All heavy atoms as an XYZ file, in Angstrom:
892
protein
N     107.557    114.692    102.356
C     106.604    113.891    103.121
C     107.053    113.840    104.557
O     108.138    113.429    104.913
C     106.550    112.449    102.580
C     105.764    111.570    103.442
S     105.680    109.879    102.769
C     107.049    109.148    103.671
N     106.212    114.291    105.409
C     106.453    114.196    106.870
C     105.700    112.953    107.410
O     104.502    112.811    107.138
C     106.017    115.405    107.614
C     106.919    116.603    107.307
O     108.056    116.426    107.014
N     106.324    117.790    107.320
N     106.447    112.096    108.086
C     105.855    110.879    108.621
C     104.985    111.200    109.802
O     103.808    110.748    109.871
C     106.923    109.866    108.977
C     107.850    109.481    107.808
C     109.031    108.648    108.313
C     107.044    108.657    106.801
N     105.490    111.862    110.734
C     104.810    112.256    111.965
C     105.555    113.482    112.446
O     106.461    113.956    111.824
C     104.854    111.165    113.052
O     106.222    110.932    113.374
C     104.156    109.874    112.635
N     105.213    113.932    113.643
C     105.957    115.046    114.209
C     107.309    114.522    114.625
O     107.480    113.489    115.269
C     105.215    115.618    115.436
C     105.932    116.759    116.055
C     105.148    117.328    117.232
O     104.107    116.799    117.604
N     105.718    118.311    117.892
N     108.366    115.188    114.234
C     109.734    114.808    114.506
C     109.967    114.942    116.014
O     109.742    115.991    116.557
C     110.764    115.673    113.707
C     110.577    115.442    112.248
C     112.180    115.280    114.139
C     111.366    116.385    111.364
N     110.389    113.842    116.700
C     110.589    113.968    118.155
C     111.753    114.844    118.522
O     112.798    114.852    117.818
C     110.854    112.487    118.574
C     111.238    111.794    117.346
C     110.643    112.548    116.166
N     111.591    115.566    119.604
C     112.675    116.430    120.091
C     113.289    115.643    121.271
O     112.615    115.322    122.208
C     112.129    117.789    120.542
C     113.281    118.599    121.170
C     111.510    118.534    119.423
N     114.614    115.419    121.212
C     115.290    114.666    122.235
C     115.845    115.587    123.291
O     116.776    116.402    122.970
C     116.409    113.792    121.638
C     117.161    113.050    122.690
C     115.835    112.846    120.557
N     115.354    115.499    124.483
C     115.885    116.287    125.590
C     116.338    115.439    126.702
O     116.998    115.914    127.661
C     114.890    117.349    126.080
C     114.654    118.385    125.010
C     113.550    116.682    126.551
N     115.947    114.186    126.720
C     116.431    113.259    127.819
C     116.407    111.824    127.284
O     116.059    111.526    126.153
C     115.509    113.413    129.056
C     114.112    113.151    128.788
O     113.718    112.296    127.989
N     113.202    113.931    129.453
N     116.779    110.883    128.181
C     116.906    109.490    127.778
C     115.587    108.845    127.317
O     115.562    108.034    126.480
C     117.497    108.673    128.945
C     118.937    108.898    129.118
C     119.500    108.139    130.322
O     118.874    108.108    131.357
N     120.637    107.466    130.105
N     114.461    109.318    127.906
C     113.189    108.772    127.548
C     112.816    109.047    126.059
O     112.059    108.381    125.455
C     112.050    109.272    128.472
C     112.079    108.744    129.848
C     113.119    109.393    130.742
O     113.587    110.521    130.492
N     113.561    108.685    131.748
N     113.361    110.100    125.544
C     113.098    110.509    124.159
C     113.874    109.710    123.126
O     113.572    109.826    121.914
C     113.376    112.002    123.970
C     112.496    112.903    124.803
O     111.285    112.488    125.089
O     112.889    113.977    125.140
N     114.844    108.995    123.556
C     115.694    108.231    122.630
C     114.895    107.184    121.855
O     115.108    106.977    120.625
C     116.906    107.559    123.335
C     117.937    108.539    123.899
C     119.012    107.706    124.591
C     118.521    109.384    122.805
N     113.962    106.509    122.576
C     113.167    105.481    121.870
C     112.279    106.120    120.819
O     112.083    105.532    119.757
C     112.357    104.686    122.870
C     113.228    103.676    123.614
O     114.215    103.191    123.120
N     112.821    103.347    124.848
N     111.714    107.269    121.104
C     110.931    107.950    120.140
C     111.745    108.324    118.888
O     111.286    108.168    117.797
C     110.309    109.223    120.712
C     109.299    109.074    121.822
C     108.910    110.406    122.397
C     108.077    108.356    121.283
N     112.961    108.741    119.122
C     113.863    109.092    118.036
C     114.226    107.894    117.192
O     114.204    107.914    115.982
C     115.135    109.744    118.535
C     116.178    110.052    117.499
C     115.720    111.238    116.647
C     117.500    110.305    118.120
N     114.550    106.775    117.829
C     114.871    105.509    117.145
C     113.697    105.047    116.320
O     113.835    104.661    115.164
C     115.361    104.449    118.145
C     116.723    104.834    118.706
C     115.422    103.118    117.471
C     117.114    104.007    119.935
N     112.461    105.053    116.936
C     111.315    104.716    116.149
C     111.045    105.581    114.900
O     110.662    105.062    113.871
C     110.056    104.692    117.053
C     110.095    103.585    118.104
O     110.765    102.617    117.957
N     109.412    103.769    119.229
N     111.271    106.856    115.102
C     111.126    107.765    114.013
C     112.150    107.482    112.920
O     111.785    107.471    111.687
C     111.263    109.204    114.444
C     110.834    110.177    113.383
C     109.493    110.588    113.246
C     111.729    110.772    112.549
C     109.099    111.423    112.218
C     111.348    111.710    111.535
C     110.048    111.968    111.410
O     109.673    112.877    110.448
N     113.375    107.255    113.255
C     114.411    106.947    112.289
C     114.121    105.623    111.598
O     114.390    105.449    110.408
C     115.819    106.893    113.006
N     113.501    104.692    112.341
C     113.124    103.445    111.712
C     112.031    103.653    110.632
O     112.105    103.097    109.520
C     112.605    102.485    112.777
C     112.293    101.094    112.267
S     111.735     99.951    113.536
C     112.981    100.059    114.765
N     111.076    104.534    110.979
C     110.021    104.849    109.995
C     110.636    105.535    108.777
O     110.208    105.231    107.619
C     108.984    105.802    110.627
C     107.957    105.167    111.549
C     107.114    106.242    112.191
C     107.102    104.152    110.849
N     111.546    106.422    108.978
C     112.242    107.092    107.832
C     112.926    106.087    106.912
O     112.828    106.138    105.766
C     113.216    108.153    108.346
C     112.578    109.393    108.838
C     113.586    110.399    109.324
O     114.493    110.044    110.066
O     113.446    111.597    108.941
N     113.610    105.118    107.577
C     114.335    104.099    106.860
C     113.410    103.247    105.999
O     113.644    103.033    104.806
C     115.155    103.218    107.804
O     116.065    104.096    108.557
C     115.950    102.173    107.084
N     112.318    102.838    106.656
C     111.355    101.947    105.908
C     110.572    102.750    104.847
O     110.124    102.160    103.906
C     110.398    101.357    106.934
C     110.999    100.334    107.851
C     109.968     99.851    108.889
C     111.501     99.111    107.031
N     110.515    104.068    105.041
C     109.852    104.907    104.014
C     110.787    105.268    102.871
O     110.437    106.105    101.990
C     109.241    106.161    104.693
N     112.010    104.815    102.921
C     112.921    105.061    101.802
C     113.788    106.295    102.052
O     114.473    106.826    101.121
N     113.790    106.820    103.282
C     114.627    108.022    103.601
C     115.650    107.637    104.614
O     115.806    108.266    105.680
C     113.701    109.127    104.109
C     112.708    109.587    103.098
C     111.944    110.785    103.582
C     111.012    111.244    102.469
N     110.509    112.601    102.707
N     116.414    106.599    104.330
C     117.437    106.054    105.200
C     118.415    107.056    105.588
O     118.884    107.143    106.785
C     118.127    104.854    104.491
C     119.268    104.304    105.209
C     119.865    103.054    104.547
C     120.472    103.410    103.196
N     121.169    102.259    102.620
N     118.911    107.933    104.673
C     119.959    108.915    104.970
C     119.538    109.852    106.060
O     120.285    110.241    106.915
C     120.384    109.631    103.690
C     120.997    108.792    102.614
C     120.023    107.958    101.834
O     118.800    108.252    101.866
O     120.409    106.991    101.184
N     118.260    110.246    105.987
C     117.772    111.215    107.007
C     117.729    110.592    108.328
O     118.081    111.200    109.404
C     116.346    111.710    106.650
C     116.305    112.728    105.579
C     114.930    113.286    105.392
C     114.925    114.386    104.381
N     113.584    114.968    104.214
N     117.324    109.343    108.425
C     117.256    108.575    109.708
C     118.664    108.380    110.324
O     118.858    108.634    111.505
N     119.592    108.020    109.465
C     120.975    107.819    109.898
C     121.605    109.181    110.370
O     122.224    109.269    111.475
C     121.853    107.199    108.797
C     123.286    107.213    109.186
C     121.363    105.745    108.555
N     121.304    110.241    109.640
C     121.844    111.550    109.984
C     121.238    112.028    111.344
O     121.939    112.621    112.211
C     121.499    112.552    108.907
C     122.034    113.924    109.198
C     121.628    114.954    108.071
O     121.115    114.536    107.045
O     121.801    116.122    108.338
N     119.975    111.775    111.464
C     119.307    112.151    112.781
C     119.916    111.452    113.937
O     120.209    112.080    114.986
C     117.808    111.823    112.683
C     116.929    112.466    113.702
C     115.440    112.189    113.388
N     115.031    112.440    112.039
C     114.801    113.594    111.431
N     114.959    114.715    112.261
N     114.407    113.809    110.262
N     120.231    110.174    113.825
C     120.910    109.479    114.919
C     122.309    109.948    115.101
O     122.831    110.041    116.275
C     120.884    107.932    114.624
C     119.484    107.310    114.654
C     119.564    105.827    114.307
C     118.788    107.494    115.971
N     123.033    110.196    114.048
C     124.440    110.718    114.131
C     124.430    112.087    114.862
O     125.286    112.290    115.715
C     125.037    110.868    112.735
C     125.547    109.556    112.204
O     125.896    108.624    112.959
N     125.594    109.468    110.860
N     123.520    112.911    114.574
C     123.439    114.247    115.236
C     123.166    114.076    116.757
O     123.782    114.768    117.553
C     122.344    115.124    114.613
C     122.712    115.574    113.246
O     123.843    115.522    112.824
N     121.698    115.960    112.471
N     122.331    113.088    117.098
C     121.999    112.882    118.487
C     123.208    112.308    119.225
O     123.359    112.520    120.392
C     120.794    111.894    118.587
O     119.727    112.445    117.861
C     120.352    111.783    120.015
N     124.015    111.532    118.551
C     125.221    110.986    119.218
C     126.173    112.057    119.717
O     127.030    111.722    120.607
C     125.981    110.031    118.269
C     125.346    108.635    118.098
C     125.923    107.913    116.904
C     125.595    107.813    119.370
N     126.047    113.253    119.306
C     126.963    114.312    119.744
C     126.487    114.958    121.081
O     127.198    115.781    121.627
C     127.053    115.357    118.691
O     125.856    116.067    118.512
N     125.321    114.575    121.562
C     124.843    115.156    122.823
C     125.725    114.757    124.002
O     126.058    113.590    124.142
C     123.385    114.721    123.117
C     122.369    115.250    122.155
C     121.047    114.863    122.215
C     122.674    116.178    121.149
C     120.112    115.316    121.354
C     121.733    116.645    120.301
C     120.451    116.260    120.363
N     126.086    115.738    124.780
C     127.034    115.509    125.868
C     126.451    114.674    127.055
O     127.190    114.039    127.785
C     127.549    116.817    126.422
O     126.495    117.583    126.940
N     125.123    114.705    127.242
C     124.539    113.946    128.309
C     124.319    112.482    128.101
O     123.863    111.788    128.996
C     123.216    114.670    128.740
C     122.235    114.831    127.691
C     122.042    115.965    126.956
C     121.296    113.910    127.176
N     121.076    115.813    126.006
C     120.587    114.512    126.161
C     121.002    112.591    127.490
C     119.557    113.840    125.429
C     119.967    111.868    126.791
C     119.276    112.540    125.780
N     124.584    112.011    126.934
C     124.401    110.578    126.618
C     125.350    109.721    127.390
O     126.498    110.062    127.576
C     124.595    110.310    125.156
C     123.573    110.861    124.202
C     124.031    110.641    122.754
C     122.194    110.271    124.425
N     124.825    108.620    127.991
C     125.703    107.683    128.704
C     126.289    106.723    127.644
O     125.874    106.733    126.479
C     124.852    106.833    129.717
O     123.925    106.046    128.968
C     124.160    107.735    130.721
N     127.230    105.914    128.064
C     127.840    104.987    127.133
C     126.833    103.967    126.622
O     126.817    103.597    125.461
C     128.984    104.227    127.840
C     130.236    105.123    128.082
C     130.780    105.689    126.765
O     130.884    104.937    125.776
O     131.048    106.915    126.777
N     125.883    103.596    127.497
C     124.847    102.617    126.991
C     123.879    103.305    126.022
O     123.424    102.711    125.076
C     124.069    101.999    128.195
O     123.378    103.017    128.893
N     123.574    104.602    126.261
C     122.787    105.377    125.318
C     123.464    105.403    123.925
O     122.823    105.185    122.912
C     122.550    106.801    125.756
C     121.657    106.871    127.003
O     120.888    105.902    127.259
O     121.744    107.889    127.680
N     124.743    105.681    123.951
C     125.521    105.829    122.692
C     125.575    104.436    121.985
O     125.415    104.364    120.761
C     126.954    106.277    122.940
C     126.998    107.769    123.334
C     128.412    108.183    123.617
C     128.505    109.587    124.052
N     129.866    110.033    124.368
N     125.736    103.360    122.738
C     125.796    102.071    122.166
C     124.454    101.712    121.533
O     124.406    101.111    120.453
C     126.142    100.998    123.239
N     123.376    102.069    122.191
C     122.039    101.800    121.633
C     121.811    102.549    120.331
O     121.433    101.999    119.329
C     120.978    102.230    122.663
C     119.516    102.090    122.180
C     119.087    100.629    122.055
C     118.588    102.773    123.190
N     122.136    103.830    120.331
C     122.023    104.658    119.116
C     122.917    104.154    117.997
O     122.447    104.114    116.837
C     122.308    106.167    119.442
C     121.235    106.857    120.269
C     121.764    108.233    120.703
C     119.920    106.951    119.558
N     124.150    103.814    118.341
C     125.087    103.304    117.310
C     124.617    102.011    116.721
O     124.702    101.760    115.513
C     126.512    103.197    117.867
C     127.160    104.478    118.168
C     128.461    104.317    118.927
O     128.776    103.233    119.408
O     129.207    105.340    119.025
N     124.038    101.131    117.522
C     123.546     99.845    117.054
C     122.451    100.074    116.047
O     122.459     99.478    114.965
C     123.027     99.014    118.254
C     122.557     97.695    117.792
O     123.245     96.944    117.054
N     121.399     97.281    118.250
N     121.465    100.932    116.373
C     120.383    101.137    115.465
C     120.864    101.957    114.221
O     120.432    101.660    113.125
C     119.247    101.942    116.099
C     118.325    101.011    116.875
C     118.445    100.867    118.265
C     117.337    100.183    116.247
C     117.621    100.020    118.983
C     116.537     99.387    116.930
C     116.659     99.268    118.318
N     121.766    102.884    114.466
C     122.318    103.628    113.300
C     123.013    102.688    112.292
O     122.768    102.791    111.126
C     123.287    104.663    113.797
C     123.775    105.624    112.727
C     125.280    105.720    112.412
N     126.150    104.836    113.128
C     127.168    105.249    113.881
N     127.337    106.514    114.062
N     128.018    104.385    114.366
N     123.751    101.743    112.775
C     124.402    100.794    111.903
C     123.473     99.890    111.189
O     123.573     99.663    110.029
C     125.440     99.970    112.720
C     126.585    100.747    113.216
O     126.857    101.866    112.743
N     127.297    100.235    114.218
N     122.412     99.475    111.892
C     121.371     98.638    111.282
C     120.661     99.409    110.122
O     120.463     98.935    109.050
C     120.320     98.195    112.280
C     120.801     97.165    113.267
C     121.138     95.876    112.625
O     120.492     95.460    111.689
O     122.164     95.232    113.082
N     120.301    100.706    110.439
C     119.648    101.500    109.396
C     120.628    101.840    108.259
O     120.189    101.850    107.095
C     119.102    102.766    110.049
C     118.085    102.557    111.086
C     117.876    103.537    112.097
C     117.320    101.434    111.195
C     116.984    103.346    113.134
C     116.414    101.220    112.231
C     116.270    102.200    113.166
N     121.847    102.082    108.584
C     122.826    102.526    107.539
C     123.022    101.384    106.543
O     123.161    101.641    105.344
C     124.115    102.860    108.261
C     125.161    103.474    107.292
C     126.335    103.974    108.078
O     126.657    103.463    109.157
O     127.008    104.916    107.566
N     123.001    100.172    106.960
C     123.306     99.020    106.060
C     122.038     98.361    105.609
O     122.034     97.342    104.920
C     124.210     98.022    106.737
C     125.599     98.643    106.978
C     125.976     99.032    108.238
C     126.433     98.944    105.896
C     127.206     99.647    108.460
C     127.674     99.569    106.114
C     128.019     99.906    107.390
O     129.183    100.549    107.573
N     120.842     98.983    105.889
C     119.585     98.445    105.415
C     119.540     98.533    103.921
O     119.802     99.546    103.352
C     118.428     99.285    106.021
C     117.085     98.883    105.480
C     116.442     97.738    105.862
C     116.399     99.782    104.616
C     115.184     97.371    105.407
C     115.132     99.481    104.166
C     114.543     98.286    104.583
O     113.280     97.971    104.133
N     119.306     97.403    103.268
C     119.328     97.379    101.792
C     117.984     97.440    101.139
O     117.879     97.440     99.898
C     120.024     96.094    101.349
C     121.462     95.974    101.781
C     122.305     97.066    101.185
O     122.281     97.334     99.980
N     123.105     97.768    102.035
N     116.912     97.526    101.904
C     115.571     97.560    101.349
C     115.290     98.857    100.637
O     116.016     99.867    100.797
N     114.294     98.879     99.848
C     113.933    100.082     99.094
C     112.717    100.760     99.757
O     112.136    101.644     99.155
C     113.603     99.675     97.635
O     112.591     98.675     97.625
C     114.839     99.204     96.905
N     112.345    100.330    100.907
C     111.205    100.988    101.606
C     109.872    100.348    101.318
O     109.713     99.135    101.371
N     108.905    101.124    101.063
C     107.514    100.749    100.989
C     107.308     99.687     99.939
O     106.249     98.996     99.940
C     106.562    101.910    100.768
C     106.554    102.793    102.021
C     106.862    102.692     99.574
N     108.164     99.590     98.930
C     108.002     98.579     97.853
C     107.925     97.158     98.427
O     107.266     96.298     97.896
C     109.125     98.702     96.831
C     109.046     97.674     95.754
C     109.129    100.063     96.225
N     108.561     96.974     99.587
C     108.605     95.617    100.178
C     107.252     95.230    100.778
O     107.006     94.096    101.030
C     109.698     95.568    101.210
C     111.065     95.751    100.668
C     112.125     95.827    101.737
O     111.809     95.584    102.876
O     113.214     96.195    101.332
N     106.417     96.239    101.049
C     105.124     95.856    101.709
C     104.077     95.873    100.666
O     103.541     96.892    100.225
C     104.856     96.988    102.782
C     105.908     97.099    103.823
C     106.740     98.144    103.817
C     105.975     96.143    104.796
C     107.719     98.220    104.815
C     106.907     96.182    105.762
C     107.824     97.228    105.801
N     103.793     94.685    100.196
C     102.769     94.536     99.179
C     101.751     93.526     99.612
O     102.065     92.570    100.365
C     103.383     94.151     97.836
C     104.163     92.850     97.845
N     105.449     92.840     98.327
C     103.755     91.640     97.490
C     105.843     91.569     98.262
N     104.888     90.810     97.812
N     100.574     93.703     99.218
C      99.488     92.799     99.568
C      99.595     91.514     98.772
O      99.915     91.575     97.602
C      98.150     93.436     99.404
N      99.218     90.465     99.368
C      99.162     89.156     98.626
C      97.879     88.455     99.038
O      97.402     88.598    100.147
C     100.404     88.305     98.917
O     100.305     87.082     98.212
C     100.557     87.990    100.417
N      97.390     87.688     98.127
C      96.190     86.903     98.364
C      96.507     85.428     98.487
O      95.630     84.618     98.510
C      95.187     87.131     97.252
C      94.715     88.622     97.234
C      93.696     88.783     96.167
N      92.485     88.008     96.513
C      91.433     87.943     95.830
N      91.304     88.651     94.719
N      90.381     87.196     96.192
N      97.777     85.044     98.592
C      98.174     83.698     98.736
C      97.922     83.235    100.185
O      98.229     83.988    101.116
C      99.604     83.487     98.412
C      99.925     83.824     96.918
O      98.992     83.807     96.120
O     101.056     84.055     96.631
N      97.478     82.038    100.352
C      97.372     81.437    101.640
C      97.522     79.990    101.555
O      97.314     79.367    100.509
C      96.132     81.876    102.376
C      94.840     81.448    101.699
C      94.264     80.241    102.048
C      94.253     82.209    100.729
C      93.091     79.783    101.421
C      93.127     81.783    100.063
C      92.516     80.579    100.430
N      97.833     79.352    102.651
C      98.002     77.890    102.707
C      96.993     77.298    103.648
O      96.759     77.837    104.751
C      99.419     77.527    103.112
O     100.359     77.986    102.251
N      96.474     76.184    103.242
C      95.595     75.440    104.174
C      96.126     73.990    104.233
O      96.307     73.356    103.254
C      94.094     75.366    103.653
C      93.538     76.826    103.489
C      93.263     74.505    104.550
C      92.168     76.897    102.831
N      96.387     73.620    105.476
C      96.927     72.274    105.649
C      95.719     71.341    106.108
O      94.985     71.682    107.027
C      97.995     72.200    106.738
C      99.181     73.118    106.448
C     100.168     73.035    107.583
C      99.865     72.668    105.149
N      95.581     70.269    105.383
C      94.470     69.387    105.690
C      94.856     67.930    105.418
O      95.760     67.697    104.577
C      93.199     69.809    104.888
O      92.126     68.890    105.275
C      93.434     69.693    103.408
N      94.123     67.033    106.043
C      94.336     65.587    105.749
C      93.385     65.154    104.676
O      93.433     63.971    104.238
C      94.143     64.777    106.987
C      95.256     65.000    107.998
O      96.397     65.302    107.583
N      94.954     64.904    109.322
N      92.437     66.003    104.227
C      91.480     65.684    103.295
C      91.393     66.679    102.171
O      90.474     67.529    102.168
C      90.103     65.478    103.999
C      89.061     64.968    103.046
O      89.279     64.729    101.888
N      87.830     64.808    103.569
N      92.330     66.667    101.228
C      92.350     67.687    100.173
C      91.144     67.631     99.285
O      90.772     68.606     98.636
C      93.655     67.440     99.406
C      94.117     66.085     99.809
C      93.463     65.809    101.116
N      90.422     66.504     99.230
C      89.263     66.369     98.368
C      88.121     67.315     98.843
O      87.439     67.860     98.032
C      88.781     64.936     98.379
C      89.784     63.941     97.704
O      90.514     64.452     96.835
O      89.791     62.785     98.088
N      88.090     67.535    100.159
C      87.036     68.454    100.646
C      87.353     69.873    100.131
O      86.426     70.641     99.866
C      86.923     68.401    102.125
O      88.171     68.798    102.693
N      88.559     70.222    100.060
C      88.951     71.583     99.592
C      88.583     71.745     98.115
O      88.193     72.829     97.651
C      90.448     71.850     99.811
C      90.841     72.105    101.215
C      92.344     72.293    101.315
C      90.119     73.261    101.884
N      88.783     70.710     97.348
C      88.434     70.758     95.967
C      86.915     71.098     95.767
O      86.552     71.887     94.965
C      88.735     69.418     95.237
C      90.179     69.228     94.992
C      90.501     67.925     94.215
O      89.616     67.625     93.342
O      91.488     67.336     94.556
N      86.105     70.505     96.622
C      84.672     70.789     96.581
C      84.371     72.290     96.991
O      83.543     72.925     96.361
C      83.856     69.858     97.506
C      83.888     68.440     97.066
C      83.225     68.312     95.698
O      82.232     68.854     95.402
N      83.884     67.481     94.856
N      85.078     72.767     97.963
C      84.862     74.138     98.388
C      85.233     75.152     97.319
O      84.532     76.069     97.016
C      85.629     74.396     99.711
C      85.582     75.899    100.067
C      85.060     73.592    100.860
N      86.407     74.941     96.708
C      86.914     75.885     95.731
C      86.481     75.585     94.295
O      86.738     76.387     93.393
C      88.469     75.869     95.796
C      89.032     76.428     97.062
C      89.856     75.727     97.844
C      88.741     77.760     97.417
C      90.348     76.267     99.016
C      89.195     78.322     98.550
C      90.027     77.560     99.400
N      85.796     74.512     94.090
C      85.429     74.121     92.730
C      84.585     75.191     92.018
O      84.858     75.532     90.879
C      84.591     72.812     92.777
C      84.194     72.258     91.487
C      83.514     70.931     91.646
C      83.101     70.355     90.357
N      82.413     69.079     90.507
N      83.684     75.770     92.755
C      82.800     76.754     92.125
C      83.142     78.190     92.529
O      82.325     79.099     92.348
C      81.342     76.480     92.525
C      80.853     75.162     91.960
O      81.242     74.804     90.827
N      80.096     74.439     92.722
N      84.320     78.433     93.026
C      84.730     79.765     93.454
C      85.664     80.346     92.365
O      86.098     79.655     91.461
C      85.438     79.774     94.814
O      86.728     79.124     94.659
N      85.965     81.606     92.556
C      86.823     82.289     91.640
C      88.303     82.135     92.001
O      89.182     82.658     91.312
C      86.477     83.787     91.573
O      86.725     84.369     92.899
N      88.607     81.392     93.126
C      89.991     81.206     93.524
C      90.664     80.139     92.721
O      90.049     79.134     92.401
C      90.020     80.747     95.017
C      89.666     81.810     95.995
C      88.468     81.794     96.602
C      90.530     82.894     96.256
C      88.056     82.794     97.486
C      90.159     83.877     97.148
C      88.918     83.790     97.785
O      88.569     84.784     98.634
N      91.868     80.399     92.404
C      92.710     79.369     91.777
C      93.417     78.718     92.901
O      93.960     79.331     93.775
C      93.729     79.977     90.798
C      93.063     80.640     89.605
C      94.118     81.262     88.728
O      95.281     81.291     89.011
N      93.651     81.742     87.569
N      93.521     77.416     92.813
C      94.269     76.720     93.874
C      95.159     75.677     93.337
O      94.940     75.189     92.209
C      93.322     76.092     94.928
C      92.537     74.887     94.439
C      93.031     73.611     94.729
C      91.389     75.023     93.683
C      92.395     72.495     94.275
C      90.788     73.903     93.240
C      91.219     72.633     93.514
O      90.591     71.524     93.079
N      96.174     75.381     94.097
C      97.082     74.341     93.656
C      97.147     73.305     94.769
O      97.455     73.621     95.881
C      98.479     74.987     93.458
C      99.503     74.007     92.912
C     100.838     74.666     92.713
O     101.022     75.859     92.947
N     101.773     73.933     92.244
N      96.777     72.117     94.430
C      96.718     71.062     95.422
C      98.069     70.359     95.517
O      98.634     69.949     94.529
C      95.646     70.048     95.032
O      95.643     68.994     95.975
N      98.534     70.237     96.782
C      99.769     69.515     97.022
C      99.450     68.434     97.999
O      98.999     68.738     99.089
C     100.857     70.410     97.544
C     101.361     71.452     96.629
C     102.413     72.274     97.280
C     102.911     73.410     96.352
N     103.913     74.254     96.984
N      99.613     67.215     97.587
C      99.291     66.110     98.486
C     100.562     65.632     99.118
O     101.546     65.344     98.522
C      98.614     64.988     97.715
C      97.254     65.394     97.169
C      96.537     64.221     96.532
C      95.175     64.779     95.998
N      94.358     63.707     95.469
N     100.485     65.539    100.465
C     101.610     65.123    101.267
C     101.275     63.745    101.869
O     100.158     63.552    102.297
C     101.992     66.101    102.328
C     102.428     67.435    101.796
C     101.503     68.500    101.661
C     103.709     67.667    101.376
C     101.893     69.707    101.145
C     104.097     68.865    100.838
C     103.160     69.886    100.732
O     103.556     71.072    100.211
N     102.288     62.905    101.991
C     102.055     61.657    102.644
C     102.409     61.765    104.164
O     103.336     62.425    104.510
C     103.047     60.603    102.067
C     102.305     59.457    101.494
C     103.279     58.431    101.071
N     103.345     58.552     99.596
C     104.075     57.734     98.862
N     104.806     56.823     99.398
N     104.082     57.881     97.515
N     101.569     61.160    105.004
C     101.848     61.143    106.390
C     103.003     60.242    106.740
O     103.128     59.159    106.143
C     100.595     60.723    107.147
O     100.888     60.625    108.505
N     103.847     60.645    107.616
C     104.999     59.790    107.980
C     104.744     58.933    109.172
O     105.584     58.177    109.551
C     106.222     60.649    108.278
O     105.880     61.584    109.296
C     106.671     61.436    107.026
N     103.560     59.065    109.734
C     103.282     58.256    110.933
C     102.480     56.989    110.574
O     102.017     56.788    109.500
C     102.460     59.062    111.934
O     101.234     59.573    111.331
């Protein structure tokens, strides 16, 4: 699976594109490829110390990322409505297909 066109790094302006691409790889479950891509770039002789620090920072973040990728992005239909009048919500949802759970809170003022 190719996410997008792999960025070619030839100058400092391309570093952000590379970091963004490595981030996409990490989130897509291909963490090793993203980390390897950043490690390879760290060997470029024209990198400044701040460039290296930036790449190492992101490399370390991606390397220790514990997520499994796209599994973490799932749709949910849960939502919360805060109101001072929960009885009005009961009327709205009474005849709908939504299941709701009413939580009544006491005002502290």
